[in-house]
C-alpha positions in Angstrom: 135.3 134.3 110.4 137.0 136.7 112.8 135.4 138.6 115.6 135.0 142.0 113.9 133.2 140.3 110.9 130.8 138.5 113.3 130.0 141.7 115.2 129.5 143.6 112.0 127.0 141.1 110.8 125.2 141.4 114.2 125.0 145.1 113.7 127.0 146.0 116.9 130.5 146.6 115.6 130.4 150.4 116.0 129.1 150.4 119.6 131.6 151.2 122.4 132.3 148.1 124.5 130.8 149.5 127.8 127.6 150.6 126.0 127.4 147.3 124.3 127.6 145.5 127.6 124.9 147.7 129.1 122.7 147.1 126.1 123.2 143.4 126.3 122.3 143.3 130.0 118.9 145.1 129.4 118.1 143.7 126.0 116.1 140.6 127.0 114.2 142.1 129.8 113.2 145.2 127.8 111.9 143.0 125.0 110.1 140.8 127.5 108.4 143.8 129.1 107.4 145.2 125.7 106.0 141.9 124.5 104.0 141.5 127.7 102.5 145.0 127.4 101.5 144.4 123.7 100.5 140.7 124.0 100.6 138.4 127.0 102.9 136.5 129.4 103.3 133.6 127.0 104.3 135.7 124.0 106.6 137.6 126.3 108.1 134.3 127.5 108.9 133.2 123.9 110.4 136.6 123.2 112.5 136.4 126.4 113.8 132.9 125.3 114.7 134.1 121.8 116.3 137.3 123.1 118.4 135.5 125.6 119.7 133.1 122.9 120.7 136.2 120.8 122.2 137.8 123.9 124.4 134.8 124.6 125.4 134.5 120.9 126.5 138.1 120.9 128.5 137.7 124.1 130.1 134.5 122.7 131.0 136.4 119.5 132.6 139.2 121.6 134.4 137.1 124.2 134.7 133.6 122.5 133.3 132.1 125.7 130.3 132.1 128.2 130.8 132.3 131.9 129.2 129.7 134.1 126.5 132.1 135.3 125.6 133.0 131.7 125.3 129.3 130.8 123.1 128.7 133.9 120.9 131.7 133.0 120.5 130.5 129.4 119.6 126.9 130.5 117.1 128.0 133.1 115.4 130.5 130.9 115.0 127.9 128.1 113.9 125.2 130.6 111.4 127.2 132.6 110.3 129.1 129.4 109.5 125.8 127.7 107.6 124.5 130.7 105.6 127.8 130.8 104.7 127.5 127.1 104.0 123.8 127.0 102.0 123.6 130.2 100.5 127.1 129.7 101.4 127.9 133.3 103.1 131.2 134.0 104.3 130.1 137.4 107.3 128.5 135.9 108.8 131.6 134.3 107.9 133.7 137.4 109.8 131.4 139.7 112.8 131.0 137.5 114.7 134.0 139.1 114.1 132.5 142.5 115.6 129.2 141.4 118.6 130.9 139.8 119.4 133.2 142.7 118.8 130.4 145.2 121.1 128.0 143.3 123.8 130.8 143.2 123.5 131.4 146.9 123.8 127.7 147.7 126.7 127.2 145.4 128.6 130.1 146.8 127.9 129.1 150.4 128.8 125.5 149.9 132.0 126.4 148.1 133.0 129.0 150.8 132.1 127.2 154.0 132.1 123.6 152.8 135.1 123.4 150.5 136.9 126.6 151.6 136.8 127.9 148.0 136.0 131.5 147.0 134.3 131.4 143.6 134.3 135.1 143.2 138.1 135.2 143.6 138.4 132.3 141.2 136.3 134.1 138.6 137.6 137.6 139.1 141.0 137.2 140.7 142.8 137.8 137.4 141.0 141.1 136.9 141.0 142.5 140.5 143.8 142.3 143.1 142.2 142.3 146.5 143.2 141.2 150.0 141.9 137.7 151.0 139.7 139.2 153.7 138.0 141.5 151.2 137.3 138.6 148.8 135.8 136.7 151.7 133.5 139.6 152.6 132.5 140.0 148.9 131.6 136.3 148.7 129.4 136.6 151.9 127.8 139.8 150.4 126.9 137.9 147.2 125.4 135.1 149.2 123.2 137.5 151.1 122.3 139.4 147.9 121.3 136.2 146.1 119.2 135.1 149.0 117.5 138.5 149.2 116.7 138.5 145.5 115.5 134.9 145.6 113.1 135.6 148.5 111.9 138.9 147.0 111.1 137.4 143.6 109.4 134.5 145.3 107.3 136.9 147.4 106.2 139.0 144.4 105.6 135.9 142.3 103.4 134.3 145.0 101.4 137.2 146.3 101.1 139.7 143.4 99.5 139.5 139.9 101.5 138.6 136.8 101.4 142.2 135.7 102.8 143.4 139.0 105.6 140.7 138.7 106.4 141.8 135.1 106.7 145.4 136.3 108.9 144.3 139.2 111.2 142.5 136.7 111.8 145.8 134.9 112.0 148.3 137.8 113.6 145.7 140.1 116.8 146.2 138.2 117.5 149.0 140.7 118.5 146.3 143.2 121.4 144.8 141.2 122.5 148.3 140.1 122.6 149.6 143.7 124.4 146.4 144.9 127.0 146.6 142.2 127.7 150.3 142.7 128.0 149.8 146.5 130.3 146.9 145.9 132.5 149.0 143.6 132.7 151.8 146.2 133.6 149.3 148.9 136.4 147.5 147.1 138.0 150.6 145.5 140.1 151.5 148.5 141.3 147.9 148.8 142.5 147.5 145.2 146.2 146.5 145.2 146.7 147.7 141.6 145.9 150.8 139.7 143.1 149.1 137.8 139.7 150.7 138.5 136.9 148.6 140.0 134.9 147.4 137.1 
């Protein structure tokens, strides 16, 4: 079956692409937050796992592939979610973001300073034309951001209640939004083509 047919079956065929992407980004966390408020952390964890599988299925139907980050997110959510449910211990799902962000920071840092490879440029170079210096600064900014988010999530998970952590997961979306907007503003003057910063 072709892509339009798949999207139609999933009920998303008529949504504009940008709105669809925004909906997909927030879909799992909103369901997780709602499930926690109406039930408990374990029900919410199951809902998050199912919602993430659906999210990735829709992304794959739209783009016919999953990025490495998306694959890692899916694997970690299913792994830590399963451990949370089987062992009935919510620490696993609470520490999952710290593990994910920490792994991203390490991977970006090792690639940049160990192997002299810029993963961001490898992933986005076909979409954005930027000077090598700017790509290097972006990579360092992403390393710093991932470390910040890993530490912040770890702090909230360790020193606050589960309810406070769940609330942080929802309202904490302000951090990636601010970071991405600031990144877009920074790279706009450096774009070599007429393509807007996505």
